[in-house]
C-alpha positions in Angstrom: 93.7 -53.4 96.9 90.0 -54.4 95.9 88.3 -50.4 95.0 84.9 -52.2 96.2 87.3 -52.2 99.8 89.1 -49.1 99.4 86.6 -46.3 101.7 85.2 -47.8 104.2 89.6 -48.7 104.9 90.1 -45.4 104.5 88.0 -44.4 106.9 88.9 -46.8 109.6 92.4 -45.3 109.4 91.0 -41.6 109.0 89.3 -42.3 112.8 91.2 -40.1 114.7 89.8 -37.7 113.5 86.4 -38.9 112.9 84.9 -39.8 108.6 82.5 -38.6 106.5 82.3 -40.2 103.1 80.5 -37.8 100.6 79.4 -40.7 97.9 77.3 -40.1 94.8 77.7 -42.8 93.7 74.3 -45.8 93.8 74.2 -46.8 96.6 72.9 -50.6 95.9 76.1 -53.1 95.2 74.8 -56.1 92.6 75.5 -58.6 90.7 76.9 -58.2 86.6 75.2 -60.5 84.0 77.2 -60.0 80.7 75.6 -61.7 77.6 77.6 -61.3 74.6 78.0 -61.7 70.5 80.2 -61.5 67.8 79.1 -59.3 65.0 75.5 -60.3 66.0 75.9 -63.8 65.7 75.7 -66.0 68.7 78.5 -69.0 70.1 77.0 -71.8 68.0 76.4 -69.1 64.9 80.4 -67.9 65.8 81.8 -71.8 66.0 85.9 -70.1 66.0 85.4 -68.4 68.8 86.3 -70.6 72.3 85.8 -67.9 74.5 85.5 -64.9 75.9 87.9 -63.0 78.1 86.9 -60.0 79.7 89.3 -57.3 82.1 87.0 -55.4 84.6 89.8 -52.5 85.6 90.1 -52.4 89.8 89.1 -55.4 89.5 90.4 -59.2 90.2 88.2 -61.8 88.4 88.0 -66.1 88.8 89.9 -67.8 86.6 92.5 -65.0 85.3 88.8 -63.5 83.8 88.8 -66.5 80.9 85.5 -67.6 80.6 84.0 -70.5 77.9 82.4 -69.3 75.3 79.4 -70.5 76.3 78.0 -72.6 79.0 74.7 -74.4 79.5 73.3 -73.0 77.3 74.2 -69.4 78.1 76.6 -66.9 76.1 77.9 -65.1 79.2 79.6 -65.0 82.4 77.6 -62.9 85.9 79.9 -61.7 88.0 79.0 -61.6 92.0 78.5 -59.2 94.1 80.1 -55.7 92.8 80.4 -52.2 94.4 77.8 -49.1 93.1 79.6 -47.4 91.2 80.8 -47.1 87.6 83.4 -49.6 85.7 85.4 -49.3 82.8 85.7 -52.9 81.4 87.1 -54.9 78.1 85.3 -58.4 75.7 88.1 -60.3 74.0 86.6 -63.3 71.9 89.4 -66.1 71.6 89.9 -68.8 68.9 90.5 -72.5 69.7 94.7 -70.8 68.6 93.6 -67.9 71.9 94.4 -65.5 68.9 92.1 -63.1 69.9 89.0 -62.8 66.4 86.8 -59.4 68.6 86.9 -56.8 71.3 84.7 -54.7 72.8 84.6 -52.1 75.9 82.7 -49.7 77.7 81.7 -49.0 81.2 79.1 -50.2 82.8 77.0 -49.3 86.0 76.2 -51.2 89.3 72.7 -49.8 90.8 71.7 -53.5 91.7 71.9 -56.4 89.7 72.7 -55.5 86.5 72.7 -56.7 82.6 74.3 -55.4 79.5 74.5 -56.8 76.6 77.9 -56.7 74.4 78.2 -56.9 70.6 82.3 -57.4 69.7 83.1 -56.5 66.8 86.2 -58.2 64.4 89.3 -57.2 65.3 91.4 -54.8 62.7 88.6 -52.2 61.5 88.3 -50.9 57.9 89.3 -52.4 56.0 89.9 -56.4 57.3 88.0 -59.4 57.6 88.8 -63.5 57.5 87.4 -66.8 56.7 85.6 -69.3 57.9 86.7 -73.1 56.7 85.7 -76.9 56.7 87.0 -79.2 54.7 84.9 -83.0 53.0 86.4 -85.6 52.0 85.8 -87.3 48.7 82.9 -90.0 48.7 81.2 -91.5 46.3 78.5 -90.2 44.3 74.7 -90.0 45.7 76.5 -91.5 49.4 77.0 -88.7 52.3 80.5 -87.8 53.0 82.8 -89.5 55.0 83.5 -88.4 58.6 87.4 -87.9 59.9 87.1 -91.3 61.3 86.0 -92.7 58.1 88.5 -90.8 55.9 90.8 -92.6 58.3 92.2 -88.7 58.6 93.4 -87.5 62.2 94.6 -84.0 61.4 94.6 -81.4 59.0 97.3 -78.5 58.0 96.1 -75.8 56.7 97.3 -71.9 55.3 97.1 -69.0 53.2 98.1 -66.9 50.7 101.8 -69.2 51.9 101.7 -68.1 55.2 102.7 -70.4 58.0 100.6 -73.9 58.4 98.4 -73.8 61.4 98.2 -77.6 62.4 93.8 -78.2 63.3 91.8 -81.4 64.8 90.0 -82.7 62.6 87.1 -83.1 64.1 88.1 -78.9 63.9 86.3 -78.4 60.9 84.7 -81.2 59.9 81.0 -82.5 60.4 79.1 -78.6 61.1 82.2 -77.1 62.6 84.8 -74.6 61.4 88.1 -72.9 61.7 89.2 -69.0 61.2 91.8 -67.6 59.3 94.9 -64.7 60.7 92.8 -61.3 59.8 93.2 -60.7 56.4 92.6 -58.2 53.8 89.9 -57.0 51.2 90.3 -59.6 48.1 91.3 -62.9 47.0 93.5 -65.3 48.6 94.9 -68.7 48.6 94.3 -71.7 50.8 95.9 -74.8 51.1 93.8 -77.3 53.2 96.2 -80.8 53.6 94.4 -83.7 55.5 97.0 -86.4 57.4 96.2 -89.6 58.5 97.5 -91.5 61.7 101.2 -91.5 61.0 101.5 -87.9 60.4 101.1 -89.0 56.0 99.1 -86.4 53.3 96.2 -88.3 52.6 94.4 -85.8 51.0 94.8 -81.7 49.9 92.9 -78.9 48.7 94.6 -75.9 47.1 92.2 -73.0 45.9 91.5 -69.0 45.7 89.2 -67.9 47.9 87.6 -63.5 48.5 87.4 -62.1 51.7 85.1 -59.3 52.0 85.6 -56.3 54.4 84.4 -56.1 57.8 82.9 -59.6 57.4 83.8 -63.6 57.3 83.5 -65.3 54.6 82.8 -69.2 54.8 84.7 -71.3 52.3 84.3 -75.1 51.8 88.0 -77.2 51.0 86.4 -80.3 49.0 89.5 -82.2 49.5 91.0 -84.5 46.7 93.1 -88.2 47.5 96.4 -86.9 47.2 99.6 -89.3 45.5 103.7 -88.3 45.1 105.8 -88.8 43.1 110.0 -89.2 43.3 112.1 -88.2 40.3 115.6 -87.6 39.3 118.1 -85.9 37.1 120.5 -86.8 34.6 122.7 -84.9 31.9 124.4 -85.7 29.0 126.2 -84.6 26.0 126.6 -86.2 22.3 129.2 -88.3 22.0 129.8 -89.1 25.8 127.8 -92.6 27.7 128.6 -91.3 30.4 126.3 -89.0 32.5 127.9 -85.5 34.2 127.1 -83.8 37.2 126.0 -80.9 38.2 128.9 -78.1 38.4 130.1 -80.3 34.7 126.8 -79.0 33.2 127.5 -76.1 34.6 123.9 -76.7 35.6 122.3 -74.9 39.0 118.6 -75.5 38.7 116.5 -77.9 37.0 112.8 -77.2 36.1 110.8 -80.2 36.9 106.1 -80.3 35.3 104.2 -83.2 34.8 101.6 -83.0 32.5 98.0 -84.9 32.6 98.0 -87.3 29.6 94.0 -87.2 29.5 93.4 -83.3 29.7 97.1 -82.1 28.7 97.0 -79.4 31.6 100.4 -78.8 32.8 100.1 -79.1 36.6 102.1 -76.1 37.7 101.5 -73.4 35.4 103.8 -72.8 32.3 106.7 -72.4 34.5 107.1 -75.8 36.9 108.3 -76.3 39.7 112.4 -75.2 39.6 114.9 -77.4 42.3 118.7 -77.0 43.1 120.5 -79.0 40.7 121.8 -81.1 43.9 118.6 -81.8 45.5 118.2 -84.2 43.0 115.7 -86.9 44.0 112.8 -84.3 43.4 110.4 -85.2 46.3 106.5 -84.4 45.0 103.3 -84.8 47.5 100.4 -83.1 46.7 99.1 -84.7 43.3 95.5 -86.1 42.0 96.3 -89.7 41.1 97.4 -89.9 37.2 99.2 -90.5 34.5 101.1 -87.8 33.0 104.3 -86.6 31.0 106.8 -85.6 33.2 109.4 -82.5 31.8 112.2 -81.8 32.6 115.4 -78.3 31.7 117.9 -76.7 32.5 120.3 -74.2 31.4 123.5 -74.9 31.8 127.1 -72.5 31.7 128.6 -71.6 29.0 124.4 -71.1 26.7 123.7 -75.1 27.1 120.7 -76.1 26.9 119.0 -79.9 28.3 115.8 -81.4 28.5 114.4 -84.4 29.0 113.2 -86.4 25.7 108.8 -86.5 24.6 109.8 -90.2 24.3 110.0 -90.5 28.4 107.4 -93.0 29.5 104.7 -91.6 30.9 104.5 -91.7 35.5 101.9 -93.3 37.0 100.9 -91.7 40.7 98.6 -93.5 42.8 96.5 -92.2 45.5 97.9 -92.5 48.8 101.5 -93.7 47.3 104.2 -91.6 48.4 107.8 -93.4 46.5 110.8 -92.2 48.0 114.1 -91.8 46.9 114.8 -94.7 46.6 112.5 -95.4 43.7 113.6 -92.5 42.2 112.7 -91.7 38.1 116.0 -90.7 37.9 115.4 -88.6 33.9 118.0 -88.6 31.0 118.9 -85.0 29.9 120.0 -84.4 27.2 122.2 -81.3 26.0 120.1 -79.8 22.8 122.4 -76.9 21.9 
């Protein structure tokens, strides 16, 4: 039962013996004007916050207590017709994925109309933070960055530290908007952003490190670049045998692959490359910068055998927004070298 109706109800229930209500609380009902900020930031500054969920002990609120961050230019909400008294309440700021990012708990006293200023703190307490993330798409030198529509991007997948991918509408992190990461421990993290076209195909990519700061969000701009793909397979050969060997015949369980930029001499996947189960041939790569690459293969077989590709393997050209499938895969020969 609503606490504001409880005292009259008890009085009526005890009418046969009379009723005296001793009330030391304020005597005047009123409206409650809640005004909020997020670690000092207004709604138009904390752009990742969609709304604020309010809970007041003993009260049923409209819409389950869920309110937009800003309505008609006002960062807050006015709640009407509260009985005199002291109320405990909590407030939670949620992002566009309904994830709690900020919180606050406290009390307010009603004695006529009352205004309550609350500053919600980032969730996680000491030792945590998060990042605001926005993305940009490639542009000509001196030109403005294209909008999502101009870049042909409909949605964006993003993740931090090889966590779960989260899909956003492109505009949520573009043209002055930003999205937020999950709570992070202070220190270095790795952000990946993949921009997808109307068919759900990747067209731009970003991967880069950033450093989060204890107790305060940081801003990260993902300057994406156009990407293309590659599909590469492999076969094993031994001296004197013109026929290729299967993975089991070569005693190979894994194959390592790397791409070396013809012009810069840099390896795309570091010193170790990417490793695939031997039976996964062909391997498909989706996040390569357009360019020309030498492709390197290596594999260890049973009995101390070792296979690798030769340096005369023709360079592989990667084109922007072109993603070869298995039927178009390079079929590279790997020769036993010991």
